[in-house]
MDAnalysis code that builds the backbone (N, CA, C; Angstrom):
import MDAnalysis as mda
import numpy as np

u = mda.Universe.empty(549, n_residues=183, atom_resindex=np.repeat(np.arange(183), 3), trajectory=True)
u.add_TopologyAttr("name", ["N", "CA", "C"] * 183)
u.add_TopologyAttr("resid", np.arange(1, 184))
u.add_TopologyAttr("resname", ["MET", "PRO", "ALA", "LYS", "ILE", "GLU", "THR", "GLN", "GLN", "ASP", "LYS", "HIS", "LEU", "LEU", "THR", "HIS", "LYS", "ARG", "GLY", "LEU", "HIS", "LEU", "GLY", "GLU", "GLU", "THR", "ILE", "PRO", "ILE", "GLN", "LEU", "THR", "LYS", "LYS", "PRO", "ARG", "VAL", "ALA", "VAL", "ARG", "PHE", "ALA", "GLU", "LEU", "HIS", "ILE", "VAL", "LYS", "GLN", "ILE", "PRO", "ASN", "ARG", "HIS", "ASP", "PHE", "SER", "ALA", "ASP", "GLU", "LYS", "ASP", "ALA", "THR", "TRP", "TYR", "SER", "LYS", "LYS", "GLU", "MET", "SER", "ARG", "VAL", "LYS", "TYR", "ASP", "THR", "MET", "VAL", "SER", "LEU", "ARG", "ALA", "MET", "ASN", "SER", "GLN", "PRO", "ASN", "ALA", "ASP", "ILE", "GLY", "CYS", "THR", "ARG", "GLY", "LEU", "GLU", "MET", "ILE", "SER", "LYS", "LYS", "GLY", "PHE", "GLU", "GLU", "ARG", "ARG", "ARG", "LYS", "ARG", "ARG", "CYS", "ILE", "ARG", "ALA", "ALA", "VAL", "PHE", "GLY", "GLU", "GLN", "GLU", "LYS", "GLN", "ARG", "LEU", "ASN", "GLY", "TYR", "ILE", "ASP", "ASP", "GLN", "ALA", "ILE", "ALA", "ALA", "ALA", "SER", "GLU", "ASN", "ILE", "SER", "PHE", "ALA", "PRO", "LYS", "VAL", "CYS", "ALA", "ALA", "GLU", "TYR", "GLY", "ILE", "ASN", "ASP", "PHE", "ASP", "ASP", "ALA", "VAL", "LYS", "ILE", "TYR", "GLN", "GLY", "ASP", "LYS", "ASP", "LEU", "ILE", "GLU", "LEU", "PHE", "LYS", "GLN", "ILE", "ARG"])
u.atoms.positions = np.array([
    [-5.122, 17.236, -20.360],
    [-6.016, 17.796, -21.362],
    [-7.365, 17.104, -21.259],
    [-8.462, 17.843, -21.380],
    [-9.779, 17.242, -21.268],
    [-10.072, 16.303, -22.422],
    [-10.919, 15.297, -22.166],
    [-11.319, 14.373, -23.218],
    [-12.241, 15.095, -24.186],
    [-11.998, 14.930, -25.493],
    [-12.830, 15.552, -26.521],
    [-13.921, 14.576, -26.905],
    [-15.150, 15.012, -26.839],
    [-16.287, 14.172, -27.211],
    [-16.846, 14.732, -28.503],
    [-16.827, 13.904, -29.534],
    [-17.190, 14.367, -30.868],
    [-18.688, 14.323, -31.149],
    [-19.376, 13.278, -30.747],
    [-20.789, 13.140, -31.095],
    [-21.625, 12.890, -29.847],
    [-22.941, 12.961, -30.032],
    [-23.854, 12.683, -28.929],
    [-23.702, 11.232, -28.479],
    [-23.462, 10.330, -29.417],
    [-23.291, 8.913, -29.077],
    [-22.039, 8.733, -28.221],
    [-20.989, 9.485, -28.525],
    [-19.746, 9.381, -27.752],
    [-19.976, 9.764, -26.287],
    [-20.876, 10.691, -26.047],
    [-21.143, 11.127, -24.680],
    [-21.675, 9.966, -23.833],
    [-22.501, 9.105, -24.457],
    [-23.078, 7.978, -23.741],
    [-22.067, 6.855, -23.552],
    [-21.003, 6.857, -24.348],
    [-20.002, 5.811, -24.247],
    [-18.980, 6.084, -23.155],
    [-18.966, 7.285, -22.622],
    [-18.001, 7.653, -21.591],
    [-18.519, 7.148, -20.234],
    [-18.363, 5.837, -20.036],
    [-18.891, 5.255, -18.813],
    [-17.833, 4.534, -18.006],
    [-16.743, 4.177, -18.580],
    [-15.721, 3.396, -17.898],
    [-14.655, 4.332, -17.351],
    [-14.168, 4.078, -16.152],
    [-13.214, 4.979, -15.515],
    [-11.862, 5.011, -16.222],
    [-11.512, 3.965, -16.946],
    [-10.168, 3.898, -17.500],
    [-10.069, 4.424, -18.929],
    [-11.176, 4.706, -19.578],
    [-11.053, 5.216, -20.931],
    [-12.388, 5.400, -21.619],
    [-12.333, 5.998, -22.786],
    [-13.504, 6.228, -23.615],
    [-13.601, 5.064, -24.587],
    [-14.669, 4.275, -24.483],
    [-14.825, 3.087, -25.319],
    [-15.565, 3.448, -26.600],
    [-14.931, 3.188, -27.726],
    [-15.538, 3.423, -29.036],
    [-15.520, 2.104, -29.792],
    [-16.611, 1.355, -29.700],
    [-16.659, 0.051, -30.347],
    [-15.644, -0.883, -29.717],
    [-14.698, -1.384, -30.512],
    [-13.666, -2.302, -30.024],
    [-12.449, -1.545, -29.480],
    [-12.357, -0.262, -29.761],
    [-11.169, 0.507, -29.396],
    [-11.439, 1.304, -28.111],
    [-10.418, 1.400, -27.252],
    [-10.504, 2.204, -26.040],
    [-9.457, 3.302, -26.109],
    [-9.903, 4.533, -25.974],
    [-8.981, 5.668, -25.969],
    [-8.748, 6.029, -24.504],
    [-7.494, 5.949, -24.023],
    [-7.251, 6.247, -22.607],
    [-7.557, 7.707, -22.277],
    [-8.088, 7.911, -21.110],
    [-8.347, 9.251, -20.603],
    [-7.439, 9.435, -19.397],
    [-6.774, 10.575, -19.337],
    [-5.854, 10.835, -18.242],
    [-6.628, 11.045, -16.949],
    [-6.330, 10.221, -15.951],
    [-6.957, 10.332, -14.650],
    [-5.906, 10.726, -13.632],
    [-6.318, 11.474, -12.641],
    [-5.370, 11.810, -11.586],
    [-5.356, 10.657, -10.595],
    [-4.169, 10.223, -10.208],
    [-4.048, 9.124, -9.265],
    [-4.175, 9.651, -7.852],
    [-4.856, 8.881, -7.017],
    [-4.970, 9.239, -5.615],
    [-3.656, 8.881, -4.936],
    [-3.221, 9.714, -3.984],
    [-1.985, 9.374, -3.290],
    [-2.159, 8.094, -2.482],
    [-1.108, 7.306, -2.431],
    [-1.158, 6.048, -1.699],
    [-1.190, 6.347, -0.201],
    [-2.074, 5.692, 0.488],
    [-2.229, 5.911, 1.906],
    [-1.726, 4.677, 2.643],
    [-0.898, 4.889, 3.652],
    [-0.370, 3.780, 4.434],
    [-0.546, 4.080, 5.912],
    [-0.748, 3.031, 6.665],
    [-0.871, 3.156, 8.106],
    [0.285, 2.398, 8.741],
    [0.967, 3.069, 9.665],
    [2.068, 2.432, 10.388],
    [1.826, 2.598, 11.873],
    [2.279, 1.622, 12.628],
    [2.120, 1.665, 14.069],
    [3.481, 1.762, 14.726],
    [3.573, 2.565, 15.774],
    [4.819, 2.728, 16.504],
    [5.118, 1.467, 17.299],
    [6.400, 1.236, 17.558],
    [6.803, 0.089, 18.352],
    [6.360, 0.255, 19.807],
    [6.445, 1.484, 20.314],
    [6.101, 1.757, 21.693],
    [4.616, 2.111, 21.772],
    [3.891, 1.417, 22.594],
    [2.462, 1.678, 22.772],
    [2.233, 2.285, 24.146],
    [1.584, 3.428, 24.167],
    [1.260, 4.077, 25.428],
    [-0.245, 3.969, 25.630],
    [-0.630, 3.396, 26.725],
    [-2.046, 3.205, 27.026],
    [-2.403, 4.089, 28.208],
    [-3.467, 4.878, 28.041],
    [-3.945, 5.720, 29.136],
    [-5.340, 5.240, 29.514],
    [-5.525, 5.052, 30.785],
    [-6.826, 4.637, 31.281],
    [-7.729, 5.857, 31.400],
    [-8.931, 5.742, 30.921],
    [-9.918, 6.805, 31.051],
    [-10.975, 6.308, 32.033],
    [-11.144, 7.027, 33.123],
    [-12.097, 6.535, 34.125],
    [-13.530, 6.553, 33.596],
    [-14.291, 5.600, 34.022],
    [-15.698, 5.524, 33.677],
    [-16.433, 6.647, 34.396],
    [-17.424, 7.220, 33.771],
    [-18.148, 8.335, 34.384],
    [-18.837, 7.925, 35.686],
    [-19.127, 6.651, 35.818],
    [-19.781, 6.180, 37.050],
    [-18.805, 6.163, 38.229],
    [-17.499, 6.221, 37.915],
    [-16.487, 6.244, 38.975],
    [-16.188, 7.659, 39.469],
    [-16.767, 8.686, 38.824],
    [-16.536, 10.071, 39.239],
    [-17.300, 10.357, 40.529],
    [-16.734, 11.219, 41.344],
    [-17.466, 11.684, 42.525],
    [-18.514, 12.702, 42.067],
    [-19.441, 13.049, 42.939],
    [-20.479, 14.034, 42.603],
    [-19.855, 15.382, 42.268],
    [-18.803, 15.760, 43.026],
    [-18.131, 17.036, 42.750],
    [-17.458, 17.027, 41.375],
    [-16.831, 15.901, 41.023],
    [-16.181, 15.797, 39.709],
    [-17.210, 15.862, 38.582],
    [-18.345, 15.227, 38.782],
    [-19.409, 15.277, 37.766],
    [-19.932, 16.699, 37.605],
    [-20.135, 17.398, 38.718],
    [-20.619, 18.779, 38.654],
    [-19.619, 19.686, 37.950],
    [-18.338, 19.435, 38.152],
    [-17.297, 20.260, 37.535],
    [-17.083, 19.912, 36.065],
    [-17.493, 18.713, 35.657],
    [-17.221, 18.242, 34.293],
    [-18.367, 18.533, 33.327],
    [-19.605, 18.293, 33.742],
    [-20.744, 18.430, 32.837],
    [-21.701, 19.517, 33.295],
    [-22.431, 20.075, 32.297],
    [-23.482, 21.035, 32.617],
    [-24.654, 20.303, 33.261],
    [-25.306, 20.966, 34.172],
    [-26.542, 20.418, 34.739],
    [-27.678, 20.742, 33.766],
    [-28.842, 20.153, 33.979],
    [-30.000, 20.450, 33.120],
    [-30.370, 21.927, 33.221],
    [-30.255, 22.473, 34.430],
    [-30.573, 23.885, 34.636],
    [-29.594, 24.769, 33.859],
    [-28.299, 24.439, 33.914],
    [-27.295, 25.214, 33.180],
    [-27.522, 25.118, 31.667],
    [-27.853, 23.928, 31.169],
    [-28.112, 23.758, 29.725],
    [-29.344, 24.555, 29.304],
    [-30.363, 24.556, 30.134],
    [-31.559, 25.344, 29.817],
    [-31.213, 26.823, 29.730],
    [-30.353, 27.290, 30.623],
    [-29.952, 28.699, 30.616],
    [-29.158, 29.029, 29.352],
    [-28.254, 28.145, 28.938],
    [-27.471, 28.360, 27.717],
    [-28.412, 28.450, 26.515],
    [-29.371, 27.528, 26.431],
    [-30.330, 27.542, 25.312],
    [-31.169, 28.820, 25.314],
    [-31.618, 29.217, 26.497],
    [-32.424, 30.434, 26.613],
    [-31.609, 31.654, 26.168],
    [-30.380, 31.780, 26.659],
    [-29.524, 32.913, 26.287],
    [-29.262, 32.936, 24.778],
    [-29.088, 31.751, 24.187],
    [-28.860, 31.663, 22.740],
    [-30.088, 32.151, 21.974],
    [-31.271, 31.732, 22.418],
    [-32.496, 32.163, 21.742],
    [-32.696, 33.671, 21.878],
    [-32.389, 34.231, 23.033],
    [-32.500, 35.680, 23.230],
    [-31.553, 36.399, 22.275],
    [-30.331, 35.899, 22.170],
    [-29.347, 36.513, 21.262],
    [-29.802, 36.417, 19.810],
    [-30.326, 35.260, 19.413],
    [-30.803, 35.095, 18.031],
    [-31.966, 36.035, 17.732],
    [-32.883, 36.159, 18.665],
    [-34.010, 37.080, 18.458],
    [-33.517, 38.512, 18.315],
    [-32.550, 38.896, 19.151],
    [-32.002, 40.255, 19.067],
    [-31.272, 40.448, 17.741],
    [-30.532, 39.435, 17.293],
    [-29.817, 39.538, 16.014],
    [-30.794, 39.693, 14.855],
    [-31.922, 38.965, 14.917],
    [-32.901, 39.017, 13.834],
    [-33.718, 40.302, 13.848],
    [-34.031, 40.817, 15.038],
    [-34.873, 42.011, 15.095],
    [-34.069, 43.301, 15.019],
    [-32.821, 43.279, 15.482],
    [-31.963, 44.466, 15.467],
    [-30.590, 44.079, 14.919],
    [-30.466, 43.933, 13.587],
    [-29.231, 43.402, 12.994],
    [-27.966, 44.173, 13.349],
    [-28.056, 45.471, 13.575],
    [-26.859, 46.271, 13.839],
    [-26.659, 46.582, 15.319],
    [-27.491, 46.009, 16.179],
    [-27.382, 46.290, 17.613],
    [-26.154, 45.605, 18.197],
    [-25.553, 46.234, 19.185],
    [-24.405, 45.658, 19.878],
    [-24.944, 44.801, 21.020],
    [-25.013, 43.488, 20.788],
    [-25.582, 42.584, 21.798],
    [-24.530, 41.657, 22.369],
    [-23.267, 42.004, 22.204],
    [-22.198, 41.163, 22.724],
    [-21.655, 40.242, 21.643],
    [-20.962, 39.232, 22.082],
    [-20.322, 38.293, 21.145],
    [-21.362, 37.349, 20.550],
    [-21.454, 37.333, 19.245],
    [-22.403, 36.454, 18.557],
    [-21.674, 35.435, 17.687],
    [-20.375, 35.250, 17.936],
    [-19.591, 34.316, 17.129],
    [-20.222, 32.933, 17.158],
    [-20.419, 32.358, 15.998],
    [-21.021, 31.042, 15.894],
    [-22.523, 31.091, 15.688],
    [-23.141, 32.207, 16.059],
    [-24.589, 32.327, 15.896],
    [-24.954, 32.984, 14.574],
    [-23.967, 33.620, 13.930],
    [-24.281, 34.392, 12.730],
    [-24.878, 33.528, 11.616],
    [-24.527, 32.255, 11.560],
    [-25.036, 31.417, 10.479],
    [-26.378, 30.768, 10.798],
    [-26.824, 30.852, 12.045],
    [-28.156, 30.317, 12.327],
    [-29.175, 31.433, 12.516],
    [-28.738, 32.665, 12.314],
    [-29.683, 33.778, 12.336],
    [-30.391, 33.840, 10.983],
    [-31.433, 34.626, 10.901],
    [-32.176, 34.767, 9.644],
    [-31.269, 35.312, 8.541],
    [-30.472, 36.321, 8.889],
    [-29.551, 36.919, 7.913],
    [-28.507, 35.892, 7.455],
    [-27.960, 35.127, 8.403],
    [-26.972, 34.104, 8.070],
    [-27.556, 33.009, 7.198],
    [-28.799, 32.608, 7.496],
    [-29.475, 31.585, 6.706],
    [-29.651, 32.049, 5.261],
    [-30.100, 33.291, 5.099],
    [-30.294, 33.847, 3.752],
    [-28.957, 33.933, 2.997],
    [-27.897, 34.315, 3.704],
    [-26.578, 34.413, 3.080],
    [-26.086, 33.041, 2.616],
    [-26.258, 32.022, 3.446],
    [-25.862, 30.662, 3.054],
    [-26.645, 30.192, 1.837],
    [-27.938, 30.482, 1.832],
    [-28.785, 30.086, 0.705],
    [-28.321, 30.776, -0.576],
    [-28.001, 32.077, -0.487],
    [-27.532, 32.828, -1.654],
    [-26.213, 32.259, -2.182],
    [-25.301, 31.927, -1.282],
    [-24.009, 31.373, -1.698],
    [-24.176, 30.020, -2.384],
    [-25.053, 29.179, -1.841],
    [-25.298, 27.874, -2.481],
    [-25.847, 28.057, -3.891],
    [-26.780, 28.994, -4.054],
    [-27.337, 29.254, -5.395],
    [-26.258, 29.727, -6.362],
    [-25.383, 30.612, -5.896],
    [-24.298, 31.127, -6.751],
    [-23.359, 30.008, -7.188],
    [-22.996, 29.138, -6.258],
    [-22.096, 28.032, -6.600],
    [-22.769, 27.093, -7.583],
    [-24.033, 26.753, -7.335],
    [-24.751, 25.876, -8.277],
    [-24.811, 26.501, -9.662],
    [-25.123, 27.786, -9.722],
    [-25.224, 28.464, -11.020],
    [-23.880, 28.451, -11.744],
    [-22.783, 28.679, -11.017],
    [-21.458, 28.681, -11.639],
    [-21.093, 27.295, -12.166],
    [-21.334, 26.267, -11.362],
    [-21.002, 24.899, -11.775],
    [-21.882, 24.457, -12.936],
    [-23.189, 24.665, -12.825],
    [-24.084, 24.261, -13.913],
    [-23.798, 25.049, -15.194],
    [-23.459, 26.321, -15.041],
    [-23.106, 27.130, -16.211],
    [-21.864, 26.598, -16.910],
    [-20.839, 26.234, -16.137],
    [-19.617, 25.661, -16.714],
    [-19.908, 24.321, -17.374],
    [-20.726, 23.487, -16.751],
    [-21.082, 22.197, -17.340],
    [-21.841, 22.390, -18.653],
    [-22.761, 23.342, -18.676],
    [-23.527, 23.615, -19.903],
    [-22.610, 24.106, -21.020],
    [-21.679, 25.001, -20.680],
    [-20.714, 25.502, -21.667],
    [-19.901, 24.344, -22.250],
    [-19.452, 23.447, -21.390],
    [-18.671, 22.302, -21.866],
    [-19.513, 21.367, -22.722],
    [-20.756, 21.156, -22.300],
    [-21.639, 20.282, -23.077],
    [-21.862, 20.841, -24.478],
    [-22.106, 22.148, -24.559],
    [-22.344, 22.781, -25.852],
    [-21.103, 22.772, -26.737],
    [-19.914, 22.846, -26.129],
    [-18.671, 22.856, -26.894],
    [-18.063, 21.470, -27.057],
    [-18.718, 20.452, -26.507],
    [-18.313, 19.073, -26.742],
    [-17.053, 18.622, -26.024],
    [-16.848, 19.036, -24.798],
    [-15.691, 18.537, -24.048],
    [-16.040, 18.431, -22.578],
    [-15.166, 17.713, -21.844],
    [-15.322, 17.575, -20.400],
    [-14.015, 18.022, -19.759],
    [-14.111, 18.966, -18.820],
    [-12.927, 19.440, -18.104],
    [-13.300, 19.578, -16.632],
    [-12.997, 18.524, -15.855],
    [-13.332, 18.517, -14.434],
    [-12.665, 19.661, -13.687],
    [-11.457, 20.003, -14.094],
    [-10.725, 21.070, -13.413],
    [-11.429, 22.421, -13.568],
    [-11.986, 22.668, -14.736],
    [-12.701, 23.932, -14.969],
    [-13.980, 23.984, -14.130],
    [-14.634, 22.845, -13.965],
    [-15.844, 22.791, -13.138],
    [-15.478, 23.061, -11.683],
    [-14.391, 22.432, -11.229],
    [-13.936, 22.666, -9.854],
    [-13.541, 24.129, -9.663],
    [-12.893, 24.709, -10.666],
    [-12.462, 26.111, -10.576],
    [-13.665, 27.050, -10.492],
    [-14.749, 26.714, -11.178],
    [-15.955, 27.546, -11.123],
    [-16.485, 27.603, -9.691],
    [-16.496, 26.460, -9.027],
    [-16.935, 26.418, -7.633],
    [-15.935, 27.141, -6.730],
    [-14.652, 26.912, -6.966],
    [-13.590, 27.516, -6.152],
    [-13.634, 29.044, -6.224],
    [-13.892, 29.583, -7.403],
    [-13.929, 31.042, -7.563],
    [-15.026, 31.678, -6.712],
    [-16.164, 31.010, -6.615],
    [-17.276, 31.542, -5.827],
    [-16.989, 31.406, -4.333],
    [-16.349, 30.314, -3.932],
    [-16.130, 30.083, -2.501],
    [-14.840, 30.701, -1.982],
    [-14.109, 31.427, -2.811],
    [-12.850, 32.031, -2.378],
    [-13.067, 33.113, -1.318],
    [-14.035, 34.000, -1.534],
    [-14.283, 35.099, -0.590],
    [-14.637, 34.586, 0.811],
    [-15.532, 33.586, 0.948],
    [-15.798, 33.072, 2.297],
    [-14.562, 32.459, 2.961],
    [-13.678, 31.850, 2.178],
    [-12.452, 31.297, 2.750],
    [-11.565, 32.409, 3.286],
    [-11.477, 33.506, 2.557],
    [-10.679, 34.647, 3.014],
    [-11.291, 35.215, 4.294],
    [-12.603, 35.327, 4.325],
    [-13.304, 35.846, 5.510],
    [-13.030, 34.948, 6.719],
    [-13.101, 33.637, 6.540],
    [-12.833, 32.700, 7.640],
    [-11.393, 32.834, 8.113],
    [-10.464, 33.008, 7.178],
    [-9.054, 33.182, 7.551],
    [-8.869, 34.469, 8.359],
    [-9.567, 35.529, 7.957],
    [-9.473, 36.787, 8.702],
    [-10.030, 36.633, 10.118],
    [-11.150, 35.918, 10.253],
    [-11.684, 35.637, 11.589],
    [-10.638, 34.906, 12.423],
    [-10.002, 33.910, 11.820],
    [-8.989, 33.135, 12.531],
    [-7.815, 33.990, 12.967],
    [-7.359, 34.872, 12.093],
    [-6.238, 35.761, 12.430],
    [-6.635, 36.698, 13.564],
    [-7.840, 37.263, 13.492],
    [-8.309, 38.157, 14.559],
    [-8.432, 37.415, 15.888],
    [-8.955, 36.179, 15.841],
    [-9.072, 35.390, 17.066],
    [-7.686, 35.100, 17.651],
    [-6.736, 34.798, 16.766],
    [-5.370, 34.543, 17.224],
    [-4.794, 35.789, 17.896],
    [-4.973, 36.945, 17.251],
    [-4.467, 38.196, 17.830],
    [-5.084, 38.457, 19.205],
    [-6.398, 38.232, 19.322],
    [-7.070, 38.431, 20.608],
    [-6.536, 37.466, 21.656],
    [-6.317, 36.204, 21.261],
    [-5.796, 35.213, 22.207],
    [-4.397, 35.601, 22.676],
    [-3.560, 36.084, 21.783],
    [-2.210, 36.518, 22.158],
    [-2.289, 37.689, 23.127],
    [-3.182, 38.639, 22.852],
    [-3.327, 39.796, 23.750],
    [-3.767, 39.349, 25.143],
    [-4.698, 38.407, 25.197],
    [-5.145, 37.907, 26.498],
    [-3.989, 37.214, 27.210],
    [-3.272, 36.387, 26.463],
    [-2.144, 35.663, 27.047],
    [-1.091, 36.633, 27.567],
    [-0.886, 37.728, 26.834],
    [0.123, 38.707, 27.234],
    [-0.400, 39.697, 28.278],
    [-1.678, 39.618, 28.592],
    [-2.213, 40.432, 29.678],
    [-2.850, 41.746, 29.279],
    [-3.473, 41.825, 28.081],
    [-4.199, 43.032, 27.688],
    [-5.424, 43.154, 28.592],
    [-5.344, 44.022, 29.568],
    [-6.379, 44.116, 30.599],
    [-7.753, 44.494, 30.035],
    [-7.799, 45.380, 29.044],
    [-9.083, 45.774, 28.455],
    [-9.755, 44.584, 27.774],
    [-8.982, 43.813, 27.025],
    [-9.545, 42.662, 26.317],
    [-9.945, 41.568, 27.302],
    [-9.147, 41.361, 28.324],
    [-9.495, 40.370, 29.346],
    [-10.810, 40.762, 30.007],
    [-10.994, 42.054, 30.310],
    [-12.226, 42.532, 30.935],
    [-13.418, 42.332, 29.999],
    [-13.214, 42.585, 28.707],
    [-14.290, 42.375, 27.720],
    [-14.724, 40.926, 27.695],
    [-13.776, 40.001, 27.692],
    [-14.131, 38.574, 27.694],
    [-14.825, 38.161, 28.972],
    [-14.446, 38.759, 30.084],
    [-15.116, 38.448, 31.343],
    [-16.571, 38.903, 31.294],
    [-16.845, 40.053, 30.678],
    [-18.207, 40.565, 30.561],
    [-19.050, 39.662, 29.653],
    [-18.442, 39.159, 28.598],
    [-19.166, 38.299, 27.663],
    [-19.555, 37.002, 28.337],
    [-18.668, 36.453, 29.122],
    [-18.939, 35.169, 29.788],
    [-19.924, 35.401, 30.888],
])
């Protein structure tokens, strides 16, 4: 149950984590305990040597890391895709996964979501202040309600990606060809 704050003076007295101090008396406030965290080490230790990059041959280095020319090409292709996304939002320009949030539209969407969450949290805090109580769970729920839709959207992306990966693994020739074109 949330702590009831009766007066304006009581609000300033709520400073100690273990309770509400009123003069000489302390009224306990229910706090949620953090789960105890423990670290244990296995009896058997397996050590794997990782070679130093200076010990790699030139061929191994070329196969492991992008060259400056390759990195420049990746950056250039990304900028071309972002420009196309910003100038032609509905155009089919290939796979833009991961770029949607750094496009102009994605930036505006993130900004709008942040404003909505702030408004919900501040609104709940104001309501509690006016009614003289504190309920952390209600404040968290206000934020959770706004961020629920993006979580569902992310889960749907994950499910679709999983389905596509299974199809590729099972040999869906059309999907394999599509991924080859994207790369």
